[in-house]
MARZAVEX-750926 format. One line per 8 residues: number of its first residue (from 1); their letters; for each residue x, y, z of N, C-alpha, C, O. Coordinates in Angstrom, 1 decimal. Example, Ala and Ser with C-alpha at 12.3 -4.5 7.8 and 13.67 -1.06 7.14 Angstrom:
2
1> as> 13.2/-5.7/7.8/12.3/-4.5/7.8/13.2/-3.3/7.8/14.2/-3.3/8.5  12.8/-2.2/7.1/13.7/-1.1/7.1/12.9/0.0/7.9/13.4/1.1/8.0
END
This chain:
163
1> mnfediyk> -27.6/-6.4/-10.6/-27.1/-6.2/-9.0/-28.0/-5.6/-8.4/-28.3/-4.5/-8.8  -28.7/-6.0/-7.2/-29.8/-5.2/-6.2/-28.8/-4.6/-5.2/-28.1/-5.2/-4.5  -28.9/-3.4/-5.4/-28.2/-2.5/-4.2/-28.4/-2.6/-2.9/-27.6/-2.7/-2.1  -29.7/-2.7/-2.8/-30.3/-3.2/-1.6/-29.9/-4.3/-0.7/-29.7/-4.3/0.5  -29.9/-5.5/-1.7/-29.5/-6.7/-0.9/-27.8/-6.7/-1.0/-27.4/-7.4/-0.1  -27.0/-6.1/-1.7/-25.8/-6.1/-1.5/-25.4/-5.5/-0.4/-24.5/-5.9/0.3  -26.2/-4.2/-0.1/-25.9/-3.2/1.0/-26.0/-4.1/2.3/-25.1/-4.4/3.1  -27.3/-4.6/2.1/-27.5/-5.6/3.6/-26.4/-6.7/3.9/-25.9/-7.0/5.0
9> rlfkpvfa> -26.1/-7.2/2.8/-25.3/-8.5/3.2/-23.8/-8.1/3.5/-23.1/-8.6/4.3  -23.3/-6.8/2.6/-21.8/-6.4/3.0/-21.6/-5.3/3.5/-20.5/-4.9/3.4  -22.4/-4.7/4.0/-22.2/-3.6/4.9/-21.1/-3.8/5.9/-20.1/-3.2/6.0  -21.6/-4.8/6.6/-20.5/-5.1/8.0/-19.3/-5.3/7.5/-18.3/-4.6/7.9  -19.2/-6.2/6.5/-17.8/-6.7/6.1/-17.0/-5.5/5.5/-15.9/-5.5/5.9  -17.5/-4.7/4.8/-16.8/-3.6/3.9/-16.5/-2.7/5.1/-15.3/-2.5/5.2  -17.3/-2.1/6.1/-17.1/-1.4/7.2/-15.9/-1.9/8.3/-15.1/-1.1/8.9  -16.0/-3.1/8.3/-14.9/-4.0/9.3/-13.6/-3.8/8.4/-12.6/-3.4/9.0
17> yiqsrvyn> -13.5/-4.0/7.2/-12.4/-3.7/6.3/-11.9/-2.5/6.5/-10.7/-2.4/6.8  -12.6/-1.4/6.3/-12.3/0.0/6.0/-11.6/0.4/7.6/-10.5/1.0/7.8  -12.4/0.0/8.7/-11.9/0.2/10.1/-10.7/-0.6/10.2/-9.9/-0.1/11.1  -10.3/-1.6/9.6/-9.4/-2.2/10.2/-7.8/-1.6/9.5/-6.7/-1.9/9.9  -8.3/-0.9/8.6/-7.3/-0.2/7.7/-7.1/1.2/8.2/-6.0/1.8/8.0  -8.1/1.8/8.8/-7.7/3.2/9.1/-7.7/3.5/10.4/-7.7/4.6/10.8  -7.9/2.3/11.5/-7.8/2.6/12.7/-8.3/3.8/13.3/-7.7/4.4/14.2  -9.4/4.3/12.9/-10.1/5.6/13.5/-11.7/5.5/13.2/-12.0/5.5/12.1
25> sahaedia> -12.5/5.3/14.1/-14.0/5.1/13.7/-14.8/5.9/12.8/-15.6/5.5/11.9  -14.4/7.2/13.2/-14.9/8.5/12.6/-14.4/8.6/11.1/-15.2/8.9/10.2  -13.0/8.4/10.8/-12.7/8.2/9.5/-13.4/7.0/8.7/-13.8/7.1/7.6  -13.5/5.9/9.6/-14.0/4.7/8.8/-15.5/4.9/8.3/-15.9/4.5/7.2  -16.1/5.5/9.2/-17.5/6.0/9.0/-17.5/7.0/7.8/-18.4/6.9/7.0  -16.5/8.0/7.4/-16.6/8.6/6.4/-16.3/8.1/4.8/-16.8/8.3/3.7  -15.1/7.3/5.2/-14.9/6.2/4.2/-15.9/5.3/3.8/-16.0/4.9/2.6  -16.6/5.0/4.5/-17.6/3.7/4.4/-18.7/4.4/3.6/-19.1/3.9/2.6
33> artwqkiw> -19.2/5.8/4.1/-20.1/6.4/3.3/-19.8/7.0/1.9/-20.7/7.1/1.0  -18.4/7.3/1.8/-18.1/7.8/0.3/-18.0/6.3/-0.4/-18.2/6.2/-1.6  -17.8/5.4/0.2/-17.6/3.8/-0.6/-18.9/3.6/-1.2/-19.1/3.4/-2.5  -19.8/3.5/-0.2/-21.2/3.3/-0.7/-22.0/4.0/-1.5/-22.8/3.4/-2.2  -21.9/5.4/-1.4/-22.2/6.5/-2.3/-21.7/6.2/-3.7/-22.4/6.3/-4.7  -20.3/5.9/-3.8/-19.6/5.6/-5.2/-20.3/4.3/-5.8/-20.8/4.3/-7.0  -20.3/3.3/-4.8/-21.2/2.0/-5.5/-22.5/2.5/-5.8/-23.0/1.9/-6.8  -23.3/3.3/-5.4/-24.6/3.4/-5.6/-24.5/4.3/-7.1/-25.1/4.0/-8.1
41> dkqdkfda> -23.7/5.3/-7.0/-23.3/6.0/-8.1/-23.0/5.3/-9.4/-23.7/5.6/-10.4  -22.1/4.4/-9.3/-21.6/3.6/-10.3/-22.0/2.2/-10.5/-21.2/1.4/-11.0  -23.5/1.7/-9.9/-23.6/0.4/-9.8/-24.2/0.0/-11.5/-24.2/-1.2/-11.8  -24.4/0.8/-12.2/-24.6/0.6/-13.5/-23.2/0.3/-14.3/-23.3/0.1/-15.6  -22.2/0.3/-13.9/-20.9/0.2/-14.6/-20.3/-1.2/-14.1/-19.3/-1.8/-14.5  -21.2/-1.6/-13.2/-20.7/-3.1/-12.6/-20.4/-4.2/-13.7/-21.5/-4.4/-14.4  -19.5/-4.9/-14.1/-19.5/-5.8/-15.1/-19.1/-7.5/-14.5/-18.1/-8.0/-14.1  -20.4/-8.1/-14.7/-20.1/-9.3/-13.9/-19.3/-10.3/-14.6/-18.9/-11.3/-14.0
49> tkglpeqw> -19.0/-10.0/-16.0/-17.8/-11.0/-16.5/-16.5/-10.7/-15.9/-15.5/-11.4/-15.9  -16.5/-9.4/-15.3/-15.0/-9.3/-14.7/-14.9/-9.8/-13.3/-13.8/-9.7/-12.7  -15.7/-10.3/-12.7/-15.7/-10.7/-11.3/-17.1/-10.7/-10.5/-18.2/-10.6/-11.0  -16.9/-11.0/-9.2/-18.2/-10.8/-8.3/-18.4/-9.7/-7.9/-17.4/-9.0/-7.8  -19.6/-9.2/-7.5/-19.8/-8.0/-6.7/-19.0/-7.6/-5.6/-18.6/-6.5/-5.4  -18.8/-8.5/-4.8/-17.8/-8.4/-3.8/-16.6/-7.9/-4.1/-16.0/-7.1/-3.4  -16.2/-8.3/-5.1/-14.7/-7.9/-5.6/-14.8/-6.5/-6.1/-14.0/-5.7/-5.7  -15.6/-6.2/-6.8/-16.0/-4.7/-7.1/-16.0/-4.0/-5.9/-15.1/-3.3/-5.6
57> iftiarne> -17.0/-4.2/-5.3/-17.2/-3.4/-4.1/-15.8/-3.2/-2.9/-15.6/-2.2/-2.2  -15.1/-4.3/-2.8/-14.2/-4.4/-2.0/-13.0/-3.5/-2.8/-12.2/-2.9/-2.2  -13.0/-3.6/-4.0/-11.9/-2.9/-4.8/-12.3/-1.2/-4.5/-11.3/-0.5/-4.3  -13.4/-0.6/-4.5/-13.8/0.6/-4.5/-13.6/1.0/-3.0/-13.4/2.1/-2.7  -13.8/-0.2/-2.1/-13.4/0.3/-0.6/-12.0/0.4/-0.3/-11.6/1.1/0.6  -11.1/-0.3/-0.9/-9.8/-0.3/-0.9/-9.2/1.2/-1.6/-8.3/1.8/-1.1  -9.9/1.4/-2.5/-9.1/2.6/-3.2/-9.6/4.0/-2.5/-8.9/5.0/-2.6  -11.1/3.9/-1.6/-11.2/4.9/-0.8/-10.4/5.0/0.2/-10.0/6.1/0.5
65> vnnhyrwq> -10.0/3.8/0.9/-9.1/3.8/1.9/-7.5/4.1/1.5/-6.7/4.5/2.3  -7.2/4.0/0.3/-6.1/4.5/-0.3/-6.2/6.1/-0.4/-5.4/6.9/0.2  -6.9/6.4/-1.1/-7.3/8.1/-1.2/-7.1/8.7/0.3/-6.5/9.8/0.5  -7.9/7.9/1.3/-7.6/8.6/2.7/-6.2/8.8/3.1/-5.8/9.8/3.6  -5.4/7.5/2.8/-3.9/7.7/3.0/-3.2/8.8/2.6/-2.5/9.5/3.3  -3.4/9.0/1.2/-3.2/10.0/0.3/-3.4/11.5/1.2/-2.5/12.3/1.3  -4.3/11.6/1.5/-5.0/12.8/2.1/-4.4/13.1/3.4/-4.2/14.2/3.8  -4.1/11.8/4.2/-3.5/11.9/5.4/-2.1/12.4/5.2/-1.6/13.3/6.0
73> qlkqffll> -1.3/12.1/4.2/0.1/12.1/3.9/0.3/13.9/3.6/1.3/14.5/3.8  -0.9/14.3/2.9/-1.0/15.5/2.6/-1.2/16.4/3.9/-0.5/17.4/4.1  -2.1/15.9/4.6/-2.3/16.8/6.2/-1.0/16.7/6.9/-0.5/17.8/7.3  -0.4/15.5/7.0/0.9/15.6/7.6/2.0/16.4/7.2/2.9/16.9/7.9  2.0/16.5/5.9/3.0/17.5/5.1/2.7/18.9/5.7/3.6/19.7/6.0  1.4/19.2/6.0/1.0/20.8/6.4/1.0/20.6/8.0/0.3/21.4/8.6  1.6/19.6/8.8/1.5/19.4/10.2/0.2/19.6/10.8/0.1/20.3/11.7  -0.6/19.0/10.3/-1.7/18.7/11.1/-2.1/17.5/11.9/-1.8/16.5/11.4
81> seeeivas> -2.7/17.5/13.0/-2.5/16.1/14.0/-3.2/15.1/13.6/-4.2/15.4/12.9  -3.1/14.0/13.8/-4.0/13.2/13.7/-5.1/12.6/14.9/-4.7/12.8/16.1  -6.1/12.2/14.9/-7.1/12.0/15.7/-7.1/10.5/16.7/-6.6/9.5/16.2  -7.5/10.5/17.7/-7.3/9.3/18.4/-8.5/8.5/18.0/-9.6/8.9/17.4  -8.1/7.1/18.6/-9.3/6.1/18.3/-10.4/6.3/19.1/-10.3/6.2/20.3  -11.7/6.5/18.5/-12.9/6.7/19.1/-13.3/5.5/20.1/-13.6/4.4/19.6  -13.4/5.7/21.3/-13.9/4.7/22.0/-15.6/4.5/21.9/-16.4/5.4/21.8  -15.8/3.1/21.9/-17.3/2.8/21.9/-17.9/3.0/23.5/-17.4/2.8/24.5
89> nektpfeq> -19.1/3.5/23.3/-19.9/3.8/24.5/-21.0/2.7/24.9/-21.7/2.8/25.8  -20.9/1.6/23.8/-21.8/0.6/24.4/-21.4/-0.3/25.3/-22.2/-1.2/25.6  -20.3/-0.3/25.8/-19.7/-1.2/26.8/-19.2/-0.5/28.2/-19.0/0.7/28.2  -19.1/-1.1/29.0/-19.0/-0.6/30.5/-17.4/-0.3/30.3/-16.6/-0.8/29.5  -17.1/0.7/31.2/-15.6/1.3/31.1/-14.6/0.3/31.3/-13.5/0.5/30.8  -14.9/-0.8/31.9/-13.9/-2.0/32.2/-13.9/-2.8/30.9/-12.9/-3.5/30.7  -14.9/-2.7/30.0/-14.8/-3.8/28.7/-14.2/-2.6/27.9/-13.2/-2.9/27.2  -14.4/-1.3/27.8/-13.8/-0.6/27.1/-12.3/-0.5/27.3/-11.6/-0.5/26.2
97> lsaqertf> -11.7/-0.5/28.4/-10.4/-0.5/28.7/-10.0/-1.6/27.9/-9.3/-1.5/26.8  -10.4/-3.0/28.5/-9.8/-4.0/27.7/-9.8/-4.1/26.3/-8.8/-4.6/25.6  -11.0/-3.7/25.8/-10.9/-3.7/24.3/-10.0/-2.5/23.6/-9.5/-2.5/22.5  -10.0/-1.7/24.4/-9.1/-0.7/23.8/-7.4/-1.1/24.0/-6.7/-0.8/23.1  -7.0/-1.8/25.1/-6.0/-2.3/25.2/-5.6/-3.2/24.1/-4.6/-3.2/23.5  -6.5/-3.9/23.9/-6.1/-5.2/22.8/-6.2/-4.3/21.5/-5.4/-4.6/20.6  -6.8/-3.5/21.3/-7.0/-2.8/20.0/-5.8/-2.2/19.8/-5.2/-2.2/18.7  -5.5/-1.6/20.8/-4.0/-0.6/20.8/-3.0/-1.4/20.2/-2.4/-1.0/19.2
105> yllralkk> -2.7/-2.7/21.0/-1.6/-3.3/20.8/-1.6/-4.1/19.5/-0.5/-4.4/19.0  -2.7/-4.4/18.8/-2.9/-5.4/17.5/-2.8/-4.0/16.4/-2.3/-4.1/15.3  -3.3/-2.9/16.7/-3.3/-2.0/15.6/-1.7/-1.3/15.6/-1.2/-0.7/14.7  -1.0/-1.4/16.7/0.2/-0.9/16.8/1.1/-2.0/16.2/2.1/-1.6/15.5  1.0/-3.2/16.4/1.7/-4.2/15.8/1.3/-4.3/14.2/2.2/-4.6/13.5  0.1/-4.0/13.7/-0.3/-4.0/12.3/0.4/-2.8/11.5/0.7/-2.8/10.3  0.5/-1.9/12.3/1.3/-0.6/11.5/2.6/-1.0/11.2/3.2/-0.7/10.2  3.3/-1.9/12.1/4.7/-2.3/11.7/5.0/-3.2/10.7/6.1/-3.7/10.5
113> lekreqdl> 3.8/-3.6/9.9/3.8/-4.7/8.8/3.8/-3.5/7.8/3.3/-2.3/8.1  4.3/-3.8/6.4/4.0/-3.6/5.4/2.9/-3.2/5.0/2.0/-3.9/5.4  2.6/-2.2/4.1/1.1/-1.9/3.7/0.4/-3.0/3.0/-0.8/-3.3/3.2  1.2/-3.5/2.1/0.8/-4.6/1.6/0.2/-5.9/2.4/-0.7/-6.7/2.0  1.1/-5.9/3.5/0.7/-7.1/4.3/-0.6/-6.8/5.1/-1.5/-7.6/5.3  -0.6/-5.4/5.5/-1.8/-5.0/6.3/-3.1/-4.9/5.5/-4.2/-5.1/6.0  -2.8/-4.6/4.0/-4.1/-5.0/3.1/-4.5/-6.5/3.0/-5.7/-6.8/3.1  -3.7/-7.2/2.9/-3.9/-8.6/2.6/-4.6/-9.2/3.9/-5.6/-10.0/3.8
121> lalkfysq> -4.2/-9.0/4.9/-4.7/-9.3/6.3/-6.2/-8.7/6.6/-7.1/-9.4/7.2  -6.4/-7.5/6.1/-7.8/-6.9/6.3/-8.6/-7.5/5.4/-9.7/-7.8/5.7  -8.1/-7.7/4.2/-9.1/-8.5/3.2/-9.4/-9.8/3.7/-10.6/-10.2/3.6  -8.5/-10.4/4.1/-8.8/-11.9/4.6/-9.7/-11.9/5.8/-10.8/-12.3/5.8  -9.0/-11.2/7.0/-9.9/-11.4/8.4/-11.1/-10.4/8.5/-12.2/-10.8/8.9  -11.0/-9.2/8.3/-11.9/-8.1/8.3/-13.2/-8.4/7.4/-14.4/-8.3/7.7  -12.6/-8.6/6.2/-13.6/-8.7/5.2/-14.1/-10.0/4.7/-15.0/-10.1/4.0  -13.4/-11.0/5.2/-14.0/-12.3/5.1/-13.6/-12.7/3.7/-14.2/-13.8/3.5
129> lnnrqiaq> -13.0/-12.5/2.7/-12.8/-12.9/1.5/-11.6/-14.1/1.5/-10.7/-14.1/2.2  -11.9/-14.9/0.5/-11.1/-16.1/0.6/-9.8/-15.8/-0.4/-9.7/-14.8/-1.1  -9.0/-16.7/-0.4/-7.7/-16.3/-1.1/-7.9/-16.1/-2.5/-7.4/-15.1/-3.0  -8.7/-16.9/-3.2/-9.2/-16.7/-4.5/-9.4/-15.3/-4.9/-8.8/-14.7/-5.8  -10.6/-14.8/-4.1/-11.1/-13.5/-4.2/-10.1/-12.5/-4.2/-10.2/-11.6/-5.1  -9.1/-12.5/-3.1/-8.1/-11.5/-2.6/-6.9/-11.7/-4.1/-6.2/-10.8/-4.6  -7.0/-12.8/-4.5/-6.0/-12.8/-5.7/-6.6/-12.2/-6.8/-5.9/-11.6/-7.6  -7.9/-12.2/-7.1/-8.5/-11.7/-8.2/-8.5/-10.2/-8.0/-8.2/-9.6/-9.0
137> mtgisesn> -8.7/-9.6/-7.0/-8.7/-8.3/-6.5/-7.2/-7.6/-6.8/-6.9/-6.5/-7.3  -6.3/-8.5/-6.3/-4.8/-8.0/-6.1/-4.1/-8.1/-7.3/-3.1/-7.4/-7.7  -4.6/-9.1/-8.0/-3.4/-9.3/-9.4/-2.3/-10.3/-8.7/-1.2/-10.4/-9.2  -2.7/-11.0/-7.6/-1.4/-11.8/-7.0/-2.0/-13.1/-7.2/-3.2/-13.3/-7.1  -1.3/-14.1/-7.5/-1.7/-15.6/-7.9/-2.1/-16.0/-6.3/-1.6/-15.6/-5.2  -3.2/-16.9/-6.5/-3.9/-17.3/-5.2/-3.0/-18.1/-4.2/-3.2/-18.0/-2.9  -2.1/-18.9/-4.9/-1.0/-19.6/-3.9/-0.1/-18.4/-3.0/0.3/-18.5/-1.8  0.3/-17.4/-4.0/1.1/-16.4/-3.4/0.5/-15.4/-2.4/1.2/-14.6/-1.8
145> vgtllhra> -0.8/-15.5/-2.4/-1.6/-15.0/-1.6/-1.8/-15.7/0.0/-1.9/-15.1/1.1  -1.9/-17.0/-0.3/-1.7/-17.9/1.0/-0.4/-17.5/1.5/-0.3/-17.1/2.7  0.9/-17.7/0.6/2.2/-17.7/1.2/2.3/-16.1/2.0/2.6/-15.9/3.1  1.9/-15.2/1.1/2.0/-14.0/1.9/1.4/-13.7/3.0/2.0/-13.2/4.0  0.0/-14.1/3.2/-0.7/-14.1/4.5/0.0/-14.9/5.7/0.2/-14.5/6.8  0.4/-16.2/5.2/1.1/-16.8/6.2/2.2/-16.3/6.7/2.5/-16.4/7.9  3.1/-15.6/5.8/4.2/-14.7/6.4/3.8/-13.6/7.5/4.3/-13.4/8.6  2.8/-12.9/6.8/2.4/-11.7/7.6/2.0/-12.1/8.5/2.3/-11.3/9.4
153> lgklrkil> 1.2/-13.2/9.0/0.7/-13.6/10.2/1.7/-14.2/11.1/1.4/-14.2/12.3  3.0/-14.8/10.5/4.0/-15.1/11.5/4.7/-13.9/12.0/5.1/-13.9/13.2  5.0/-12.7/11.3/5.5/-11.3/11.5/4.7/-10.7/12.7/5.2/-10.1/13.7  3.4/-10.9/12.4/2.3/-10.0/13.4/2.6/-10.9/14.9/2.7/-10.3/16.0  2.7/-12.3/14.7/2.8/-12.8/15.9/4.1/-12.7/16.5/4.1/-12.9/17.8  5.2/-12.5/15.9/6.4/-12.2/16.7/6.6/-10.9/17.2/7.4/-10.7/18.0  5.8/-9.9/16.6/5.6/-8.5/17.0/5.0/-8.6/18.4/5.4/-8.1/19.4  3.8/-9.4/18.2/2.9/-9.2/19.4/3.7/-10.0/20.5/3.7/-9.5/21.6
161> edv> 4.5/-11.0/20.4/5.1/-11.7/21.5/6.3/-10.7/22.2/6.6/-10.6/23.4  6.6/-10.0/21.3/7.8/-9.1/21.8/7.4/-7.8/22.4/8.3/-7.0/22.7  5.9/-7.6/22.6/5.4/-6.3/23.3/5.5/-6.7/24.9/5.2/-5.9/25.7
END
């Protein structure tokens, strides 16, 4: 496994997956950094007989996101406040407002789904994994992944229609 090639090819999909799960750019950057550091540190432990590098990498990213949520729950226990979504400085104010509004409604709708549904949608659409890869990562059958994704999208559509 060539780390540099994998990093160049998968950085954007991994970051998109992480950002879709944590709803905060600053947190996503931190989690992505920890994810890639862990991949670098453990690259000698990758076993090609157990799956593709993509599956291994997204499993690490998924675990880092889960660790982030555990930490957030602990922080909430101590009544620490959450941060707002960081706006991009690359767009005009009008573009930022439009993108922020769309993102706000989508993220609010996604939060209403079960964590499992959120995770499956993020793996499918942000990480661009196919159903077979998702099935291998999650231990769910490939046909069940398709069914769960279909149901989650239906729920998401309904939530967005009711806004």
